[in-house]
C-alpha angles and dihedrals in degrees: 000000000000118000109222116204113210118232116272089023092123098090090043092053091044090052090048091051091050091052092049091047091050089050091053092048092056091057122087115255114244132267092039118179100174132259110344115243097180146262121303112251112229119226099155146347097036098287113184139154146102120254125215131186104236092178135330092286103034136069127193119204111198119206096001117189132185129154093226096226098116108112097220108012127154140159105272133191134187148151100234119113091257133017108281142159088271091078132108125249117240109206116229124214091027096206096060114156099218127081093248126050113260121250111259111271130212121289130182105182107348133158107227126195113198125191113203109238131232096022093300118159130200090253087062096058137058103196148017118215143177097230135185108215097191095057098022092234127152109220095182141335149185126207123225109238113242112257094017108171109203122202115270137200113268123227114217131186122272124272113288106251109236111136148354095026093291113171138134145168122270108308119230129209098215095181139340092291106023130085124187113206113188127198093006116189123185126148094224091227096122107109096215107013126152142164100269133190133185149126134284138060094293136022110273141173088267095084143106130251116242119205116246123244090283092053091252128137094203116123112283120273123215121283126207108193097314125158109226140174123213130185129211112245129245117345093333115126135184088257090064099056138065100201146013116215146166101239134181106220097192095053098027090234126154111216093183142317148192126218123236112224120234094228096064116154102175129150118276116256103254099143095273098113119097131152087228113076124259127273117296121219131178105234097184094104134044091199129090095253108059127224109245123231113236119229102142101150103056119128136152132181117220138166092055090313092302094116128048118200120196122181142182131182111231109182108288091350134072122214116211129187120199120195126183143137102259129191119228112293092005126134134211118213130195134170151109117322119246090236133034116245098022142053105265124169094186111091090006123146110219141165118226114209128184144148113259104220091190093066098016089236134124118249135197130188136183112236136194122200109209096156134012091247140096112282110265095182094268107045141008131056096343140161108249090235090060090055093054090265131118130266099235097183123091125200115238121212128247097058114146149165127218130215094205097069100006094241119154114202119190125178125196141163129224133174117268088221126072101255093184107031095200093050107026136057129211121253105230119221100178099062143003121283137190118268134184135206138182147173123220147144125280119235128222091281089054088247127135115278127193118299126215123259091253094050099066139063108274098175131050111280116190127198128185103212091185093058126114123225094354096160122155098149117132108158144318120265118242122257115264110255126234119328138213119310117261120256115255115263114263122234130210117191135154091029126118102182123065139177117213117201138155125254143153117297095236099245115241092349099052141044102358100045091043097048103023088229127117115257132216089214097264132075143172118282108204113197085348094302123119109252098322120188107251125211118206132174127231113253096025128110121233129192124213120192100205122203102171098125138275103214105107091186091064107060092181088067103032111094114151113195123235139159121234144151089247117106088202105045122187095130094165095058095047125102116251094257090052092047089057088059090064127073112214119205103176141359101043129089134173129234127224091276093051098255117141123236133176118254101189097076116142142146119306121259121172136178104227134186115265088211121343132332108294096179094115092055098039110097094198135024088244089059089049093051089058088062091057133077128204116238120184132184121226116272139064131295120248116250117223116184117191126186108197109229119222092242093054113129120252095248128045135152136227108224148165116265095215103035139042128245106013100121144045146205134336113190113207115206136175120265114280096022109143125208129215124175118169115244096006125125125217092034129118112263096213109119097218104127128239121230111282091242089064104035100043101066093042094048090047091052093048094048091047092050095048099045101033 
C-alpha cells in the first residue's frame, strides 16, 4: 500500500511532528532513578557509586562498590557538617533476620535501595557515608545538595462515576508504575472488565490491561470499599499513559476513568513502594545494643471496655499485653488497621491470642488479612506461617488466666518494623495510628473464625505507641450472660430437587448452636432454609442447583458445593494426606494429573441482611428470613446430580469445597423408610417409625431446642 500525502500537507505534518516531539519531551527519560544527589567520594576500601533521591525517604545508589573488609562498616547518615560518630545507622539489607543489623558486606557493582530510618527525610540530613563504627573512619561519602527537591507521589481525583457503581477515593500515583486506589467500589457485574490504560483524550479500545491487586489478568471481581494497589505491566510507566480506566473489553464500555497529568514528577519504580510504611529503626543509640524507650504505664480499654491493651516500647520491639474475659475456645485479636483513619479488617496486621485448653497454655500468632474470608491456605484471614511467612510474635511468660474473675491475660512481643512488607505493618512511635480488635471463636485448627458485628471495632480507634503514661484503664466489663435460644433444626425429606445458596449463619440462634461447630458467619441455605438436615434414599437420584459462586479470585464468594463424610468440609484447602481422610461422594473430580477440582461451581446467590443482623430478636427462623433479601449475580447455577449408592454410609454432610463449616447433615436411609417427627413441617406424616439410631438424636435435639 502506498501512502499518498495530499498537497500542502507539509505544515500539517510538521505541526504533528512538533506535537509528538513535545509529548516525548514531557516524558521521563529511561532509565530514571530519581533526582541525582551525587557520586560517592572514595577515601578507602574501593567505595564507588552514584546516589539518587528516589523520594523524600529513600535513596538509590547505582553501581555501588565496596571491598567488604571493614570490620564494623554500615551506611550512615547525619546532619553534622561532616560525617561523624553522631550519625544514624541505616540497616542494609532491611529484612535481616537477626536482632542487630548485619555489617556491610562486599559489593562490586550493586544497586542499593536505602530507606532512611526513624521517619528521617532527606531534608533532615546533610550526608550519606559508609562508616566504620569501631574505628570511627569514613570510607566514602556523598553530600545532599541544599534545597534538593525529591520526586513525590501525586494525588489525582477519584474515578469518574459512569457505570456499575464504580467509585473510589482520590487515586495516588505512588511511583512511575504503581497506583493506589482507596475505597474502591465496583459491583463486579461487568462481563469482561479490567483496569485499562492508554493514550488519547478518552478511554478507548486501544488500551492495555493492567493486572489487579493480586497480579491477575482475570476479569475484575466486585469491590466493596477496598484499598488496593496495582502496577503497570512490562516497561509501561505512568509517563507513557493519559488515563487509567475500568473498561469492559467485550462491550467497549468505559465504567469510569481518571486522567494522568502531563507534569508528573513521581518517584521511579525501583521496588521501594509499599502500602505498608517503611522500616522503623530506633536511632537513639550508636552502639549495637539499643537503648529502650520507656513507656511502662500505657493502657487503653476498647471494645466497650471488654479488652484492655497495655504496651511498652523495648528497643526495636514492642511488648503488648491483652486482657479480657474470654469464653471457652475464644480468641482475642489486636493489631494495626488495614487503613489509616478507620477500622479496616482488610489488609490489617493483627495478632491472635487465645488460651489453648488442650495444653492449658497461652498461644499467639501473627495474622494477615488479605480477604474478608475464611483462610483457605492461600488467602483470607490467615496466620502468616500458613502463607509461607514467618510468625513474628513471641509469647512472653508470665501470661495467665484467673478463675476468680475469668480474665485471660496474654503478653507478647513483636517487631516495631514491618519484617515482611507484604504481610506486616509498622508500629508507629512518632504519632497515633488506627488499630483494630475483635473477639471470636476458634475453629478446629485453633485458628481465628469469623467474629460477630458487635465483637469488633466499628469506629476508628487511635493509639500512640510512642506515648508515655497514657493510661485510661478503669476495669473490664463483665461477660454478657446467656443469650437467645437456638432455632430448632430444619428437616427436608421426600424431596429430590434442592437449591444451595449462601446466607448468614444466624448468630447465636443459628449455625453454631445447632451444630456445635464454629462458624465463619455464613452457611448453606438449602431450599432457603438455614442448614437443614436432609434425608435421602439409597438408589435414588437427587439434583442440587448450586449458587455458591464461580469467581475463584474472590474467596469470600467462591463456595463450590460437595458431599462428604467430613463434618468440617473444606476439601480443597486440605493437605493431600488430610484429603485422603475424607470420602467424597459428589462434587469433586480429578484432572489428568490426579489433582482434585470442584465441579459444582455456579453463579453466586446470597441471602443478605436488609439492614443489620436481626437474629437475636427473631423468634423463629421464618421471622429471620423476612429480614433478609436474596441477591444473585448474573449467570447460571451449577447442576449437581447425585445417585445415592446402596453402600453409602448412613450419615454424610453437604459442605463447601474451599472453606470449613458451612454445611450440615445428610441422613441416608433405605428405600421406603418413612419419617415422622412431631411438630415438624416438611416431613412425611406416615407414622411408620425410623430406626432408633436415626430418630433418637434428632428427637433429642428438637426437644432440647424447643424446651431449653
